[in-house]
C-alpha positions as CSV (number, residue, x, y, z in Angstrom):
1,M,117.0,94.6,147.0
2,F,115.6,92.4,144.6
3,S,112.1,94.4,144.7
4,S,114.0,97.7,144.6
5,I,116.2,96.9,141.7
6,C,112.8,95.2,140.0
7,S,110.6,98.9,141.0
8,R,113.1,101.1,139.0
9,I,113.1,98.6,136.0
10,F,109.5,99.2,135.7
11,L,109.7,103.1,136.8
12,I,111.8,103.7,133.7
13,T,110.1,101.7,131.0
14,L,106.9,103.6,132.5
15,A,109.3,107.1,132.4
16,I,110.4,106.0,129.0
17,I,106.6,105.4,127.4
18,C,104.7,108.5,128.9
19,F,107.3,110.9,126.9
20,C,105.9,109.0,124.2
21,K,102.6,110.1,122.7
22,Y,100.6,106.7,122.4
23,N,98.3,106.8,119.0
24,V,95.5,104.1,118.2
25,T,96.1,102.8,115.1
26,S,94.7,100.0,112.7
27,A,98.2,98.8,111.8
28,Q,99.6,95.4,113.1
29,D,103.2,93.8,113.1
30,I,104.7,90.7,112.4
31,Q,104.3,87.6,114.8
32,F,106.0,85.1,114.7
33,T,104.7,81.5,116.6
34,Q,107.7,80.5,117.9
35,F,108.4,83.1,120.0
36,Y,111.2,81.8,122.0
37,S,113.0,80.7,119.0
38,V,113.2,84.6,118.3
39,P,113.2,86.0,121.5
40,M,115.1,89.6,120.6
41,F,112.3,90.2,118.0
42,H,110.0,90.4,120.9
43,N,112.2,92.1,123.6
44,P,115.4,93.7,123.1
45,A,116.8,92.3,126.5
46,F,117.0,89.1,125.1
47,A,120.2,90.2,123.3
48,G,123.3,88.0,124.5
49,S,120.8,85.7,127.2
50,V,122.7,82.4,126.7
51,H,126.4,83.9,127.6
52,A,127.5,82.7,123.9
53,P,127.5,83.5,120.3
54,R,124.3,82.6,118.9
55,A,122.8,82.6,115.2
56,T,119.3,82.2,114.9
57,V,117.3,81.7,110.8
58,L,113.4,81.6,110.7
59,T,110.8,81.3,107.9
60,R,106.9,81.6,108.2
61,L,104.7,80.6,105.8
62,Q,100.7,82.2,106.7
63,W,97.8,81.0,105.0
64,L,99.3,79.8,102.1
65,G,95.4,78.5,101.2
66,I,94.5,81.9,100.1
67,D,96.2,84.7,97.7
68,A,96.4,87.4,100.8
69,N,99.2,85.3,102.1
70,Y,102.1,86.3,104.5
71,K,105.5,85.1,104.1
72,T,108.5,86.3,106.4
73,Y,111.7,85.4,106.7
74,Y,114.2,86.3,109.8
75,V,117.9,86.4,110.6
76,S,120.0,87.1,113.8
77,G,123.0,86.8,115.8
78,D,124.1,87.9,119.0
79,T,126.7,87.4,121.7
80,Y,127.3,87.9,125.2
81,L,130.4,90.5,126.4
82,D,131.1,88.8,129.9
83,K,133.8,92.2,130.6
84,Y,131.2,95.1,130.1
85,K,128.2,92.6,131.4
86,S,126.3,93.1,128.2
87,G,124.7,91.7,125.0
88,L,125.3,92.5,121.4
89,G,122.8,91.7,118.8
90,F,121.2,92.0,115.5
91,Q,118.6,91.4,113.3
92,I,117.0,91.3,110.0
93,V,113.4,91.1,108.7
94,R,111.8,90.8,105.2
95,D,108.2,90.1,105.1
96,V,106.2,90.3,101.9
97,Q,102.1,90.3,101.6
98,G,99.8,89.8,98.8
99,S,102.6,88.1,95.9
100,N,104.8,91.2,96.7
101,I,102.2,93.7,96.8
102,Y,103.4,95.1,100.1
103,A,107.1,94.2,101.7
104,S,108.9,95.7,104.3
105,T,112.7,94.9,105.4
106,Q,114.4,95.7,108.5
107,F,117.5,95.9,110.2
108,S,117.7,96.0,113.6
109,L,121.0,96.6,116.5
110,L,120.1,95.6,119.9
111,Y,122.2,96.1,123.4
112,S,121.2,94.6,126.3
113,Y,122.9,95.4,130.1
114,E,123.1,92.0,133.2
115,I,122.0,93.1,136.4
116,P,122.9,90.0,139.3
117,V,120.2,91.2,141.6
118,S,120.9,88.0,144.1
119,K,122.0,84.9,144.3
120,K,118.6,83.7,142.5
121,F,117.5,86.2,140.2
122,T,119.3,88.4,137.6
123,A,117.8,91.2,135.5
124,R,118.9,92.2,132.2
125,L,117.5,95.6,130.3
126,G,117.8,96.4,126.8
127,L,117.3,98.9,123.8
128,Q,116.8,98.5,120.0
129,A,116.9,100.8,116.7
130,T,115.9,99.4,114.1
131,G,115.6,101.1,109.9
132,V,112.4,100.1,108.3
133,Q,112.0,100.6,104.3
134,R,108.4,99.9,103.5
135,T,107.1,99.4,99.7
136,L,103.8,99.3,97.9
137,D,103.0,98.2,93.9
138,Y,99.9,99.6,93.2
139,N,100.2,98.1,90.1
140,G,99.3,94.7,92.0
141,L,96.1,96.1,93.2
142,R,92.9,95.6,92.2
143,Y,89.4,97.6,93.4
144,P,86.0,96.8,93.9
145,S,84.5,98.4,90.9
146,Q,87.6,96.1,88.6
147,F,84.9,93.2,89.3
148,R,81.5,92.4,87.5
149,D,79.6,89.5,88.8
150,S,79.2,87.7,85.3
151,T,83.1,88.5,84.1
152,G,84.8,88.5,87.2
153,Y,87.8,91.3,86.8
154,I,87.4,93.7,83.8
155,G,90.2,96.3,84.7
156,G,90.1,100.0,84.1
157,G,89.5,102.9,86.2
158,N,91.2,105.6,87.1
159,Y,93.8,104.6,90.1
160,Q,97.2,105.0,91.2
161,T,100.4,103.3,89.6
162,G,103.7,102.9,90.4
163,V,106.0,101.1,93.5
164,K,105.9,104.0,96.7
165,S,109.1,103.4,99.0
166,Q,109.5,104.6,102.4
167,L,112.2,104.6,104.8
168,Y,111.7,105.7,108.9
169,P,114.0,104.5,112.2
170,D,111.8,102.9,114.7
171,F,113.1,102.3,118.7
172,S,112.1,99.6,121.1
173,A,113.1,99.0,125.1
174,G,112.6,96.3,127.2
175,T,113.4,94.0,130.4
176,V,113.7,90.5,131.6
177,V,114.2,89.4,135.2
178,Y,114.8,85.4,135.5
179,S,116.0,82.8,137.7
180,D,117.1,79.1,137.1
181,R,113.6,78.1,136.6
182,I,111.2,81.0,136.5
183,W,111.5,84.3,133.9
184,G,109.5,87.4,133.3
185,G,109.7,90.0,130.3
186,F,108.5,93.3,129.4
187,S,108.8,95.5,126.5
188,V,107.4,98.2,124.7
189,Q,108.0,98.7,120.5
190,H,107.6,101.3,118.1
191,L,108.5,103.9,121.2
192,N,108.5,106.9,118.5
193,T,105.1,105.8,117.1
194,P,106.8,106.3,113.3
195,E,104.5,107.4,110.6
196,Q,103.9,104.9,107.8
197,S,101.5,106.5,105.8
198,F,102.1,106.0,101.9
199,A,99.2,108.8,101.1
200,G,101.7,111.9,102.2
201,A,99.5,113.9,104.0
202,A,97.6,111.2,105.9
203,K,98.4,110.1,108.9
204,D,99.0,106.8,109.9
205,P,101.1,106.6,113.0
206,L,101.6,103.2,114.0
207,A,101.1,101.8,117.5
208,M,103.4,100.9,120.7
209,N,103.2,97.3,120.8
210,F,103.0,96.4,124.6
211,Q,104.4,93.1,125.2
212,V,105.0,90.6,128.4
213,T,106.0,87.0,128.6
214,G,107.2,84.4,131.4
215,G,107.2,81.3,132.1
216,Y,107.7,78.7,135.4
217,K,110.2,75.5,134.2
218,I,109.4,72.1,136.1
219,P,112.1,69.7,136.7
220,I,111.1,66.2,136.5
221,A,114.7,64.3,136.1
222,Q,117.2,66.9,138.0
223,R,120.3,69.2,136.5
224,K,121.9,72.3,136.8
225,Y,121.0,74.7,134.8
226,L,124.6,76.5,133.9
227,A,125.9,77.7,130.4
228,Y,128.7,74.7,128.8
229,T,127.3,71.7,131.0
230,E,128.6,68.4,130.2
231,D,125.3,67.4,131.1
232,K,123.5,66.5,128.6
233,S,120.0,65.2,130.1
234,E,117.0,67.2,130.8
235,I,113.4,66.1,131.3
236,S,110.9,68.9,132.0
237,I,107.5,70.5,131.3
238,T,107.6,74.6,131.1
239,P,103.9,76.3,131.3
240,T,104.0,79.9,129.1
241,F,102.5,82.3,127.9
242,H,102.7,85.7,125.6
243,Y,100.5,88.7,126.0
244,K,100.5,91.1,123.0
245,S,98.4,94.4,123.2
246,Q,98.5,96.7,120.2
247,G,96.3,99.9,119.7
248,K,92.9,98.5,120.1
249,A,93.7,94.7,119.3
250,D,95.5,92.4,121.6
251,Q,96.4,88.5,121.9
252,L,97.5,86.3,124.3
253,D,99.3,82.8,123.5
254,I,99.5,80.5,126.4
255,G,100.5,76.6,126.7
256,L,103.1,74.6,127.5
257,Y,106.2,72.3,125.9
258,G,108.1,69.5,127.6
259,M,111.8,68.2,126.6
260,Y,112.8,64.9,126.9
261,N,116.6,65.0,126.6
262,Q,117.0,65.9,122.6
263,L,112.8,66.2,122.0
264,M,111.0,69.0,122.1
265,A,107.3,69.2,122.0
266,G,104.6,71.6,122.5
267,V,101.6,72.8,122.5
268,W,99.9,76.5,122.8
269,Y,96.4,78.7,122.6
270,R,96.4,81.7,120.7
271,G,93.1,84.3,121.7
272,I,91.3,85.2,124.5
273,P,87.9,83.0,124.9
274,V,86.3,85.2,126.8
275,K,86.6,88.6,124.8
276,H,85.0,89.7,122.0
277,Y,85.8,92.3,118.8
278,A,81.8,92.4,118.2
279,P,78.9,90.5,118.5
280,K,79.3,87.2,117.5
281,I,82.9,87.1,117.3
282,N,85.3,85.4,119.5
283,N,88.8,86.6,120.3
284,R,90.7,83.3,119.1
285,E,92.5,82.5,116.1
286,S,94.3,79.4,116.2
287,V,95.4,76.4,118.5
288,V,99.2,76.0,117.9
289,F,101.8,72.3,117.6
290,L,105.5,72.3,117.9
291,I,108.3,69.8,118.0
292,G,111.8,70.6,118.0
293,W,115.4,68.6,118.2
294,V,118.2,69.4,119.0
295,Y,121.4,68.4,117.6
296,K,124.8,69.4,119.4
297,T,124.5,72.7,119.0
298,W,122.0,72.9,116.6
299,N,118.6,72.9,117.4
300,F,115.8,72.4,114.9
301,G,112.2,73.7,114.9
302,Y,109.1,73.3,113.5
303,S,105.3,75.1,114.4
304,Y,101.6,74.6,112.8
305,D,99.1,77.1,113.2
306,L,95.2,75.0,113.0
307,T,93.2,78.1,112.3
308,I,90.1,78.3,114.7
309,S,88.5,81.6,113.8
310,K,85.8,82.4,111.2
311,L,88.5,82.7,108.6
312,T,88.5,79.0,108.7
313,A,85.5,79.4,105.9
314,A,87.9,81.0,103.4
315,G,90.3,77.9,103.5
316,P,93.5,79.4,104.4
317,G,95.7,76.3,104.9
318,G,96.9,77.4,108.5
319,S,100.8,78.8,109.3
320,H,103.9,77.1,109.2
321,E,106.9,78.4,110.7
322,F,110.2,76.7,111.1
323,S,113.6,77.5,112.7
324,I,117.6,76.4,112.7
325,T,119.5,78.0,115.9
326,Y,123.3,77.6,116.3
327,I,125.2,78.5,119.5
328,H,128.8,78.3,120.2
329,K,130.8,76.6,122.6
330,P,133.8,77.5,123.3
331,V,136.8,75.4,123.5
332,K,138.1,76.7,126.6
333,K,136.1,76.7,129.8
334,H,134.2,79.2,130.4
335,K,133.4,80.6,134.3
336,P,129.3,79.0,134.6
337,M,127.0,81.8,134.8
338,R,123.0,81.6,135.1
339,R,121.4,80.9,132.3
340,L,117.7,81.8,131.1
341,P,115.3,78.6,131.6
342,C,113.2,79.8,128.6
343,P,112.9,81.2,125.6
344,S,116.1,79.6,125.2
345,F,115.2,75.9,125.7
346,Y,118.2,74.6,123.8
347,K,121.4,72.5,125.8
348,H,124.6,74.1,125.0
């Protein structure tokens, strides 16, 4: 039965993809290092996955050492409706690049449905609808002809000025299958390949983003992974991976994290060492270090991306992420429910 359900889920997702036009483009998405802290951003099937009301805020500061830095702010909330076996959620993402020259705001509504496959495995299907607003401030752009070797920036030239704004819808779908120790998920973002060009007649469709994530929790100190448990002790190691492919670009995050009661620490490698984008240009980006702390129903995380690509010559300064998650624990006891071993590493 388990294989039959998984096959149906996979065929449904493939059918959705086949009805959409896949375009190769240079445009790329926002990314978060702490993908386990913002699971709904990568896969709508995670909406309501902890079977309790949850709220998350996260800030990403990328490459602060150079002018073309990125600042991204994330807020989300979700809950689970036991009667309907459904999860509901929302998320807001604000991304600013290059000193406010380019900015985008996304607001998403998410829905998931939970399917109890067997006593050990559960499947979830998710859908997401997003409204995206993008702005480009031409006044802040600088062009090669406006610079001279001797004096630097001199300005001038007949270039476009003002601020342009764009609004478009975006849709995503995903699925995840899990037990109390293992999970695997697959999602497709930008199913409608929305047009994102500011140039009017120019065509610049946003390519679909395919993502696969998974992991396996290895308990060192035995405990039951049930929601609303009073047992707060946990010692475990969890290897994880997160693969993304969009247009001609792809990326793999692979590593592990460990839990020791309230303390969490982890390390990941980002890149595909065996792949080359061009001669002598390896597909490698960074090494990631993480530390986290759980205090009652609050969860705090910090991660640092140490850049190891050729960009290090420009002194980008790495990337920082700060996350806070709150999971509401109800006063009344609920029927124990199997929850995801990850990305929800939080005790609740």
